[in-house]
N, C-alpha and C positions, 0 to 999 in steps of 0.2 A: 130235878128234872134237867135233862141234858139238852141244851139248846145252843149248839155251836153257831147257829145263824145270828144270834144276838151279838156276839163279838165281831163276826164278819160284817154285819150291817153297821155296827158302830164304827169300825175302821173305814168302811166305804163312805159313811156319812161324814166322818172327819175329813177325809180327802175332798169330798164334794164341797164342804164348808170352806176349806182352805182355798180351793180353786175359785169359788165364788168371791171370797174376800179379796183375792189377789188379782182378779181380772178387772180391767178398766171398762168403763161404759163404752168406750170406742171399740175395744176388742169384742164386746158382746154383740156388736153389729157386724162383725166380720162374716162374710159369706162362707157357707160350707158346701154350696151347690144345691141345685134343684129347689131354689127358693128358701132354703134353710139358712139360718145364721146360728151363731153360738147361742144367742138368746132363745131362738126357736127350739134348739136342742134342749135347753133347760126347761122350757115350757112343756116340751114333750115328756121329759122325765117327771115333771110335776103332775101332769095329767095321769100318767100310768100309775104313779104312787097314789094319787087321789082315788083312782078307780079301785085299786086294791084296798084302800082304806074303807071305802064305801062297801065293798064286798065283805070285808072282814066284819064290819058292824052288822051287816045284813045276816051273814052266816051265824054270828053270835046269837042273834034273835031267832032265826028260823031254820038253822041247819045249813050245812054245806051242800051246794048244788052247782051244776054246770052253769056257766054264764058266758056262752060263746059270743063272739063277734068277729067281724072281718077286720083284721088289724090294719091292712093296707087302706081299706075304705075309711076306717076311723082316722088314721093318721092324715090321709089326704083331705078329709073333710075338715079336720081341725087346723090344718096348716094356716089358712087365712086368719083364724082366730088367734093362734099363737103368734103370728106376725104382728098382730094389732096390740099385743101386750107390750108395754114399755120394757125395754131390755133388762134393766136392773130389777124390775118387779118380777120378770120371768125367772131370773137367776135366784132371787130370794125365795120365790115360790118353790123352786126345786128343792132348796134346803129345808124349808118348813114342811113340805109334803113328805120328804124323806124322814124327817123327825117324827111326824105324826104316824106314818105307817109302821115305823120301827117300834115306837112306843106301844102301838096297838098289838103288834106281834109279841112283844116282850110280856105284855099283860094278859095275853090270850091263855085260855085254859089248855091243859095238855090234850084234852079230848078234842078241842077245836083244831089244834095244831095237827093232831093225828088224822082228823077227818080231811083236812086240807091236803 
């Protein structure tokens, strides 16, 4: 089964892991603008990977279907929660969430991948 995304995801996940391993706790708190910090950006990545993981597991059980949401409202709603997460925990969560969704995609059936 041809799955070029597996290698691409692994490469991106390795870069993410190296970035998280090399960034200091002080740097995680640096502002990016609009109330975001580097840690908030990591929490944002973790959320979206976790959402995809939950969808993959749901789709595996009951089939693929649309799951619409307003991205801007979701991000704006979650910003205070992301800001409350300790910076190092947010960074580590980004890595573990990426690992979890990548593993789920790697193990998914060809039929599920085709349906997605």
